[in-house]
N, C-alpha and C positions, 0 to 999 in steps of 0.2 A: 412299435411299443409306444403307448400313450404316456402322458405325464404322470398319471397315477401309478402305472406299472413301474416307471423309472424311479419314482420316489420310493415305492415299496421295495424295489431291488436295492436302492441305495441304503435304506434303513436296515435291511437284512445284512448287508455287508458291514455296515457300521456296528451293528450288534455283534456280529461274529468277530470282528476285529477287537472290540472292547472285551468280549468274553475271553478271547485268546490272550490278550494282554494281561488280564487278571489272572488267568490260570497259569500263565508262564511265570508271572511274578510270585504267585503262591507256591508253585513248584520249587522255585529257587529257595524260598524261605522255609517251607515245610521240610525240604530235604536237609536243611542245615539245623533247624531248631525244633522240628517236630510240630505236631498239632498244638500242644499246650504251650510251647515256647514261642509261637508266632502270634502276633497281634494283627487284627484286620487293618489297623492304621498303617502298619508296616507294609502290608500288601498293597494298600491303596497308593502309598507314596511310590513304591517300586513300579506300580502299573501306570503311574502318572495321572491318577484320577482322584476324586474325592471319596471319602469313606461312604458318604450318602449314595454316590453313584455306584460304588461297589455293591452296596446292600440292595440296590435295585436288581442286580443280576444274581446275587447270591445272598439271600436273607440272613444267613448265619455262617459262622466260621466252619461248623461241621459240614454244612452243605457244600461249601467251597472245597473243603478237604476231600469230601467224597467225590465231587466232580473231577478233581485233579487225579485221584486214584483211578476212577473209571476211565479217564482219558489215557492214563499210562497203561492200564490193563489192556485196552484196545490195541495199543502199539506192541505191548509185550507178548500178547497172545496171537497176533497176526501170523507169525511164522508157523505156529502150531496148527492154525486153521488151514494153512496152505498144504499140509500133508494130505495127499489123496491116494485112493486105492490103485489108480492106473499108473502111478509113478513106479520107477525102478527103485526099490527100497533103499539100497545103499547110497544111491545118488540123491534121493529125496532127503535122507538124513544129513548128507554132506551139505546140501543146500540149506537145510534147517539150521545147521550149526553156523553157516555163514550169516544167515539172516539174524540169528540171535546175537552173534558177536557184533554185528553192525548196530543192533539196538544198544548193546553195552557201550559201543564207541560213540554213538550219536545221541544217546539219551541217558548218560550216566546218572544225572540227578534223579530221573524217574526210577531207575533201578535201585538207587540208594534209598529213596523214599519208600518203595515197596518193601525193601529189606527191613527198614525201620518199623513199618507197620506190622510185619510178620514177627519181629522180635518182641513187639509189645503185645502179642497175642491176637493180632488182627481185630481190634475192637470195632473198627468201622467196616472192614471188608469181609468179615466172617460169613455173612449171608451170601455175598458174591462168590466166595470160595466154595461154600457148600452147595451152591446152586449152579449158576451158569458155568463157572470155571470147572467144577467137578464134572458136569455134563460133557464139556468139551474134552477134558482129559479122558473120560471113560470112552468117548467116541474114538479118539485117536489110539487109546490102548487097544480097543477092539481091532483097529486097522493093523496095528503092530502084530497082534495075535494072528491075524489073517496072513500076514507076510511070513510069520513063523510056520504056520500050517502049510503054506506053499513051499516051505524050505528055502525061502529067499533070505531069511535071517536065521542066525543061531537061536536056540531056545533061551529066552531071557524074560524076566518079569517086566512087562511093558511099563508099569508105573515107575519102577526103579530106574528104567532106562530114561524116562522123561525127567525124573528128578535129577538124574546124573547130568543130562544135557543142560538143564536149567542151571545147576550149580557151577558147572565148569565154565559156561559162557558168562554168567553173571559175575563170577569172581573178578573179572577184569574191569568191572564197573564198581562193585561194592568194595573191593580191596585195591582200587587203582593206586592209592598212595603207597601201599606195600609193593605192588608190582613195579612202580616207578623207582622206588628206593632201591630195589634189588637189581633191576635191569637197566635203570636210567632211561627207560622208554615208556611210552604209552601207546594205546591203540590209535592215537592220532598220527603216529609214525606209520606211513603206508607199508614200509618193508616189515616192520615189527608186526603189524596187523596180519599180513599174509603169512609170516612165519608162525604166528600164534594159531591162525586158522588151520594151516597145514598140519601142525602138530596135533591139534585137537581132532581134526577130521581123521587123521591116520590112526590114532589110538582107538577112537570110537569105532570107526568102520571096520578096522581089522579085527576088533573084538566081536563085532556083529556078523562077520562073514561066515556063511554056513560051513561047517566042518565036513 
């Protein structure tokens, strides 16, 4: 590798690190104060850069907000993308529940920001929801219908199953304060995480088991 290639690689790493620092800081603030309650100056301070430098990467607050939402969508939808036709359905759904609960444990701010965007009528994400997200959900709904036709799952509306899986796993991020107030525990407690996972998996998979 010559000097030009080394310098180019170093610049790419620096750019990626700066972008990550900005989006991490923005996620922290947007999940607390929302789009309109967050100022770019606050994001710049939290990211440890100047506002001018921030604007080089994200020319407007709305563009930064959209980038943060798109990043979290990629994480949030990854478990759904992992469902494949050659999997054993009940085991695939058990694994999906684990992955989604891990997202709630590891990315609670992202989950809360997504919830906040939905409660506001998805002003920024509406096109994403009606386009790529709907296409992915339709694809996986078709897979669930295939499993039902093969009598590997009980008959159920695939969309409502997906909505149910989303809601039950996200509850532990979006309502973490409530969960902790009642149980005294969070998903960061490894034992509580496994107990939660086992309970959700058991209820869902037993309900889906072919009769």
